[in-house]
C-alpha positions in Angstrom: -118.6 -186.0 27.5 -116.0 -188.5 27.5 -118.1 -191.4 25.5 -118.8 -188.5 23.1 -115.5 -188.3 23.1 -114.8 -192.0 21.9 -118.2 -192.0 19.5 -116.9 -189.7 16.5 -119.3 -190.4 14.4 -121.9 -187.9 17.0 -120.0 -184.9 15.4 -121.6 -181.9 15.2 -122.4 -181.8 11.1 -120.6 -178.0 11.1 -117.6 -179.7 12.8 -117.5 -182.0 9.9 -117.8 -180.0 7.2 -114.5 -177.7 8.9 -113.0 -180.8 8.9 -113.7 -181.7 4.7 -112.7 -178.5 4.3 -108.6 -179.3 5.3 -108.5 -182.2 3.0 -108.0 -182.8 -0.7 -110.6 -184.0 -2.3 -109.1 -187.8 -2.5 -109.1 -188.1 1.3 -111.8 -185.9 1.5 -113.7 -188.6 -0.2 -112.6 -191.7 1.9 -114.6 -189.3 4.5 -117.2 -191.6 3.9 -115.9 -194.6 4.7 -116.4 -194.0 8.4 -119.9 -194.3 9.5 -123.3 -192.7 7.9 -122.8 -189.5 9.8 -120.2 -188.4 7.9 -121.0 -190.0 4.8 -123.9 -187.9 4.2 -121.6 -184.5 5.3 -119.2 -185.4 3.0 -122.5 -185.1 0.2 -123.3 -181.8 1.3 -119.5 -180.6 0.1 -119.8 -180.7 -3.7 -116.3 -179.2 -4.5 -114.9 -182.8 -3.1 -117.4 -184.5 -6.4 -116.7 -181.9 -8.9 -113.2 -184.0 -10.7 -114.3 -187.5 -11.2 -111.8 -190.2 -12.3 -112.9 -193.3 -13.6 -110.6 -196.8 -13.7 -111.2 -199.7 -15.5 -107.7 -200.1 -15.8 -107.7 -203.8 -14.3 -109.4 -206.7 -16.2 -111.8 -208.4 -14.1 -115.5 -207.8 -12.9 -114.9 -207.0 -9.5 -112.8 -203.6 -9.9 -115.6 -202.9 -12.5 -118.3 -203.6 -10.7 -116.0 -200.9 -7.7 -115.5 -198.5 -10.4 -119.2 -198.4 -11.6 -120.1 -198.1 -8.3 -117.6 -195.4 -7.5 -118.9 -193.3 -11.0 -122.8 -193.3 -9.5 -121.9 -192.0 -6.1 -120.8 -189.2 -8.4 -123.3 -189.0 -10.7 -126.2 -189.3 -8.1 -125.1 -185.9 -6.7 -125.3 -183.7 -9.9 -121.8 -181.9 -9.4 -119.5 -183.2 -11.6 -117.5 -181.0 -13.8 -114.2 -183.2 -14.8 -114.5 -186.5 -16.1 -111.8 -189.0 -16.3 -112.1 -192.2 -18.0 -109.0 -194.6 -17.7 -110.1 -198.2 -19.0 -108.0 -201.4 -20.9 -108.8 -200.9 -24.1 -107.9 -204.8 -24.9 -111.2 -205.8 -22.7 -114.3 -205.8 -24.4 -115.7 -205.2 -20.6 -114.2 -201.9 -19.8 -115.6 -200.8 -23.2 -118.9 -202.0 -22.3 -118.4 -199.9 -19.1 -117.5 -196.9 -21.1 -120.6 -197.0 -23.3 -122.6 -197.3 -20.0 -120.9 -194.0 -18.6 -121.2 -191.9 -21.7 -124.5 -192.9 -21.9 -125.1 -192.3 -18.3 -123.4 -188.8 -18.1 -125.6 -187.6 -21.3 -129.1 -188.4 -18.8 -128.1 -187.1 -15.9 -125.4 -184.7 -15.2 -124.5 -183.8 -19.0 -125.6 -179.6 -17.9 -122.3 -179.5 -15.6 -119.9 -181.3 -17.5 -116.6 -179.5 -18.8 -114.5 -181.7 -19.7 -114.0 -185.2 -20.6 -111.2 -187.2 -20.7 -110.3 -191.1 -22.6 -107.2 -192.2 -21.1 -107.0 -195.6 -22.8 -104.1 -198.5 -22.4 -103.3 -198.9 -26.0 -103.8 -196.9 -28.9 -106.7 -199.1 -31.0 -109.8 -200.6 -29.4 -109.6 -204.4 -30.0 -111.8 -207.0 -28.7 -111.8 -210.9 -28.9 -115.1 -210.8 -30.1 -116.3 -211.9 -33.7 -115.9 -208.5 -36.0 -119.5 -208.4 -36.4 -120.0 -208.1 -32.8 -116.7 -205.5 -32.3 -118.1 -203.0 -35.1 -121.4 -203.1 -32.7 -119.6 -202.5 -30.1 -117.7 -199.3 -31.3 -121.2 -198.4 -32.8 -123.2 -197.9 -29.6 -119.7 -196.9 -28.0 -119.3 -193.4 -30.5 -123.7 -193.4 -30.5 -123.2 -192.8 -26.6 -120.0 -190.3 -26.9 -122.5 -188.1 -30.0 -124.7 -187.8 -27.2 -123.1 -186.6 -24.2 -120.9 -184.2 -26.6 -124.4 -183.0 -27.9 -126.2 -182.4 -24.0 -123.1 -181.2 -23.0 -123.8 -177.2 -23.6 -120.8 -176.6 -20.8 -117.8 -178.3 -22.6 -114.4 -176.9 -22.5 -112.5 -179.5 -22.8 -112.1 -182.9 -25.2 -109.4 -185.5 -25.5 -110.2 -188.9 -27.3 -107.4 -190.7 -25.6 -105.3 -190.7 -28.9 -107.3 -193.3 -30.1 -107.1 -194.1 -33.6 -111.2 -196.3 -33.5 -113.0 -192.8 -33.9 -111.6 -191.8 -37.2 -114.7 -192.2 -39.1 -116.3 -190.2 -36.0 -115.0 -187.1 -35.9 -116.4 -184.8 -38.5 -119.8 -186.1 -36.8 -118.7 -185.3 -33.5 -117.0 -181.7 -34.8 -120.5 -181.1 -36.1 -122.0 -180.9 -32.9 -119.6 -179.6 -30.9 -119.9 -176.6 -32.8 -122.8 -175.5 -31.0 -120.6 -175.3 -28.2 -119.0 -171.7 -27.4 -117.2 -172.6 -24.4 -115.0 -175.4 -26.2 -111.6 -174.2 -26.0 -109.3 -177.3 -26.1 -109.6 -180.2 -28.4 -107.4 -183.0 -28.7 -107.8 -185.2 -32.1 -104.3 -186.2 -33.0 -103.9 -190.1 -32.4 -101.9 -193.3 -31.9 -101.6 -195.3 -35.1 -103.0 -198.7 -34.3 -100.8 -199.9 -37.3 -98.4 -196.7 -37.0 -96.7 -198.4 -40.5 -99.5 -199.0 -43.0 -103.0 -197.3 -40.9 -103.4 -193.7 -43.3 -104.6 -190.7 -41.6 -108.4 -189.5 -41.4 -109.5 -186.5 -43.4 -111.2 -183.4 -41.5 -113.0 -181.1 -42.6 -111.3 -178.2 -41.7 -114.9 -175.7 -42.4 -116.6 -177.4 -38.7 -113.4 -175.8 -36.9 -113.3 -172.9 -38.0 -116.4 -171.8 -35.6 -114.3 -172.7 -32.2 -112.8 -170.2 -30.1 -110.1 -173.1 -28.8 -106.6 -172.0 -27.0 -105.7 -175.5 -27.1 -105.6 -178.0 -30.2 -104.5 -181.3 -30.8 -104.1 -182.6 -34.6 -102.5 -185.3 -37.4 -100.3 -183.7 -39.8 -101.6 -184.7 -42.1 -105.1 -183.2 -41.2 -103.1 -179.4 -41.0 -104.1 -177.2 -44.3 -102.8 -174.1 -44.6 -106.6 -172.9 -44.9 -107.5 -174.0 -41.0 -103.9 -172.9 -39.8 -105.0 -168.8 -41.3 -108.6 -169.2 -39.6 -106.7 -170.5 -36.4 -103.9 -167.1 -36.7 -107.3 -165.0 -37.6 -109.0 -166.0 -34.3 -106.1 -164.9 -32.6 -106.7 -167.0 -29.4 -105.3 -170.2 -30.4 -101.9 -171.0 -27.6 -101.0 -174.1 -28.5 -101.0 -176.9 -31.3 -99.8 -180.4 -30.9 -99.2 -181.6 -34.0 -98.2 -185.6 -35.2 -96.4 -187.0 -37.4 -97.5 -190.8 -38.4 -95.6 -193.0 -41.2 -94.7 -191.6 -44.5 -95.4 -188.3 -44.7 -93.4 -187.1 -48.1 -97.0 -188.6 -50.1 -99.5 -187.0 -47.8 -97.8 -184.0 -46.1 -99.5 -180.9 -46.5 -97.6 -178.1 -48.5 -97.7 -175.1 -45.5 -96.2 -171.7 -46.3 -93.7 -170.1 -44.2 -96.3 -167.2 -43.9 -98.8 -169.3 -42.4 -96.8 -170.6 -39.8 -95.7 -167.2 -38.7 -99.4 -165.7 -38.7 -99.8 -168.5 -35.8 -96.1 -166.7 -34.1 -97.4 -163.7 -34.1 -100.7 -164.5 -31.9 -98.2 -166.3 -29.4 -99.1 -169.7 -30.6 -96.6 -172.9 -29.5 -95.8 -176.0 -31.0 -95.3 -179.3 -30.2 -94.3 -181.9 -32.4 -94.7 -185.1 -31.6 -92.9 -187.8 -34.5 -94.0 -192.1 -34.2 -92.4 -194.6 -36.7 -91.3 -192.4 -38.9 -87.9 -192.9 -40.8 -89.4 -190.5 -43.8 -89.9 -187.7 -41.2 -86.5 -188.0 -40.5 -85.2 -187.0 -43.4 -87.8 -183.8 -44.2 -87.8 -182.5 -41.1 -87.2 -178.9 -42.0 -90.7 -179.5 -43.6 -92.6 -180.9 -40.8 -90.8 -178.4 -37.8 -92.5 -175.5 -38.7 -89.1 -172.9 -38.7 -91.6 -169.9 -37.8 -93.7 -170.9 -34.5 -91.8 -171.0 -31.8 -91.1 -174.8 -30.8 -91.6 -175.1 -27.1 -91.4 -179.3 -27.5 -90.1 -181.9 -30.5 -90.6 -186.0 -29.5 -89.5 -188.6 -31.7 -90.1 -191.7 -30.8 -88.9 -194.9 -33.1 -88.3 -192.9 -36.0 -84.6 -194.1 -36.9 -81.4 -192.6 -38.2 -80.8 -189.4 -36.7 -79.6 -186.9 -39.3 -76.5 -184.6 -37.9 -78.6 -181.6 -39.1 -81.5 -182.0 -37.6 -80.0 -181.1 -33.9 -78.1 -177.7 -36.4 -81.5 -177.1 -37.1 -83.3 -177.0 -33.7 -80.4 -174.7 -32.2 -80.8 -172.4 -34.8 -84.1 -172.1 -34.8 -86.2 -172.6 -32.2 -83.7 -172.5 -28.9 -84.8 -169.8 -27.3 -88.5 -171.8 -26.8 -87.7 -175.3 -26.5 -88.2 -176.6 -23.2 -88.1 -180.9 -23.8 -86.5 -183.4 -26.1 -87.4 -186.9 -25.9 -84.9 -189.5 -28.3 -86.5 -193.0 -27.7 -85.3 -196.2 -29.9 -85.5 -199.8 -29.0 -82.1 -201.0 -26.6 -81.5 -203.8 -29.7 -81.5 -201.3 -32.2 -78.6 -200.1 -33.6 -78.0 -197.6 -30.5 -76.9 -199.7 -28.2 -75.3 -203.1 -30.2 -73.0 -200.8 -31.9 -72.0 -198.5 -29.3 -73.5 -195.8 -31.6 -73.9 -192.6 -29.9 -76.0 -189.9 -31.4 -75.1 -188.4 -34.4 -73.5 -184.8 -35.5 -72.1 -182.6 -38.3 -68.4 -183.3 -38.2 -66.2 -180.3 -36.5 -69.3 -179.6 -34.0 -70.0 -179.8 -30.5 -71.6 -183.1 -29.2 -75.4 -182.5 -29.8 -76.7 -183.1 -26.6 -74.0 -180.4 -25.2 -74.7 -178.1 -28.0 -78.1 -178.2 -27.3 -78.1 -177.6 -22.9 -75.4 -175.2 -24.4 -78.3 -173.3 -26.9 -81.7 -173.5 -24.9 -81.8 -172.0 -21.8 -85.6 -173.3 -21.3 -84.4 -176.7 -21.9 -86.4 -178.7 -18.9 -86.1 -181.7 -19.9 -84.0 -184.0 -21.7 -84.8 -188.2 -22.2 -82.4 -190.0 -24.1 -83.3 -194.0 -24.4 -81.8 -196.1 -27.4 -78.7 -194.4 -28.3 -75.1 -194.2 -26.2 -74.6 -191.6 -24.1 -71.7 -191.2 -21.9 -70.9 -190.5 -18.1 -68.2 -187.7 -19.0 -71.3 -185.8 -21.4 -73.7 -187.1 -18.2 -71.8 -185.2 -16.5 -71.9 -182.0 -18.6 -75.2 -181.5 -19.3 -76.0 -181.4 -15.6 -73.8 -178.3 -14.9 -74.5 -176.7 -18.3 -78.1 -176.4 -17.3 -78.0 -177.5 -13.2 -81.3 -177.0 -11.2 -83.0 -175.8 -14.4 -82.6 -179.5 -15.4 -85.6 -180.9 -14.1 -86.2 -183.8 -15.9 -83.0 -185.9 -17.4 -83.8 -189.3 -18.7 -80.5 -191.9 -19.7 -81.1 -195.6 -18.9 -78.3 -197.9 -17.2 -78.0 -200.2 -19.8 -76.8 -196.5 -22.2 -74.6 -195.0 -20.1 -71.0 -195.9 -21.0 -67.3 -194.9 -19.4 -65.2 -193.9 -21.9 -61.5 -195.3 -20.8 -59.2 -193.3 -23.4 -56.8 -190.3 -23.0 -59.3 -187.4 -22.4 -62.1 -189.6 -21.5 -64.6 -190.0 -18.6 -61.3 -190.0 -16.3 -62.1 -186.5 -15.2 -65.4 -187.0 -14.0 -64.2 -189.1 -11.3 -65.1 -192.2 -9.8 -68.7 -190.9 -8.8 -70.1 -189.7 -12.2 -73.7 -189.9 -10.5 -72.7 -187.6 -7.9 -72.0 -184.8 -9.1 -74.9 -184.9 -11.6 -77.1 -184.9 -8.3 -74.4 -181.9 -7.0 -75.1 -179.7 -10.1 -79.2 -180.9 -10.5 -79.7 -179.7 -7.1 -81.4 -183.4 -6.6 -81.0 -186.8 -6.1 -79.8 -188.2 -9.6 -79.5 -192.6 -11.1 -79.8 -194.0 -14.6 -82.9 -195.7 -15.3 -83.0 -199.6 -14.8 -84.3 -202.1 -16.8 -87.0 -203.0 -14.4 -88.6 -199.4 -15.1 -88.1 -199.6 -19.2 -91.8 -200.7 -20.9 -91.2 -203.7 -23.0 -91.4 -201.6 -26.1 -88.4 -200.0 -25.9 -86.4 -204.0 -24.5 -87.3 -205.4 -27.6 -88.5 -203.6 -30.8 -91.0 -206.3 -31.9 -92.9 -205.5 -28.9 -96.6 -206.1 -29.4 -97.4 -202.2 -27.9 -95.1 -200.2 -29.1 -97.3 -197.3 -27.6 -96.0 -198.1 -24.2 -93.3 -196.5 -24.5 -95.2 -193.0 -24.1 -98.6 -193.3 -24.8 -98.9 -192.0 -20.5 -96.4 -189.0 -21.4 -98.7 -187.7 -24.3 -101.8 -188.1 -22.4 -100.7 -186.4 -19.6 -100.0 -184.2 -22.6 -103.6 -183.2 -23.1 -105.5 -183.2 -19.2 -107.5 -180.3 -18.7 -106.1 -177.0 -17.1 -108.1 -175.8 -14.4 -106.3 -173.1 -14.6 -107.0 -171.6 -18.1 -110.5 -173.3 -16.9 -111.2 -171.2 -13.8 -110.0 -168.0 -15.9 -112.0 -168.1 -18.5 
């Protein structure tokens, strides 16, 4: 008996299955590393193999080989329902591996696939090879994705990973997706690899009418009044995410207020993300749907926020707003000139006004604008533990030593913030900031926001399981 206890690999199969049922998926997958008997037991529990996360983010052959080996193990069980591929978008080996994954999944496991998501490291796929070779690689990749989508009849969720490399293929993708009655979540919005000069491609809105979507993300320039009316008639859409790029004055669609109101009447909410678009700041009244509940407002590198923006948000969207993110480079006008957020004369501090007027606010982030310690303490006191995220860089915080300034917060303002929030809080040091926030000339500005935007496009397992 003693020798049997020392030989864990000889445990009965039913005991191993009971142990596996108590472990989270990640630990249960590593369960098979111990020995052949344990590995065989883990393969019989299909639950732990339903979600596959394949990581090609590191640019090395060993990592690619290990990730492909893990993917082949998933595919051999024919149990994968949710597939996410994280890859380095500037590595040709990663692109080739992505092509191989899409092709293999289309041939082996497409019948049971319910969600497919791409998570690139950057917005565009930039290959170091010749232009002809890069074009050929992209053609093969797009065809493999088309094949995967065509064969995945149970597909409920598709995210293209905010890449702009599928611009010429989106209508073809939509055409193939029309046969999927199960599709509920579709993410076609993009980050422009050249946010200043690139143009947002046209999407045939007629192709979107056939879907029964509950979540949809698009570039604002791709939205038409006809599409909004069609989504409202469907009555199922619960969240619409809009991305605003570069110059919105010339190509922005003119949407009637009644169209947005019709979406709001069916219970739909909206989130708006503005990217490198100074002109959007001047036309925010036309961009922000006044009659559609706004839950998230994010502005990245848009420059010169108008004072009336905060008044508009508080007046029209205060009861639904849950997230507000303001991001500028640290070496721009914000910190060098000690300029705080602008606000109208005779009005209170805009951050304090947002905290006071928006009872559902859970996330507030301010980068590139100076914020006083007095304001931070006030925000924490107003929102309390309901403010789950409060992000301010250390270099953007300052102490106002003048009369009526920060002397009232005492010598330990961060301690007071932690007290009101109910968790330990401290400002973000430079070492944790992306390079794009520290340098406006950083070559990959999307590094500052791509991760959080991709997280918004993750598959909602609660919705998927209830449908």
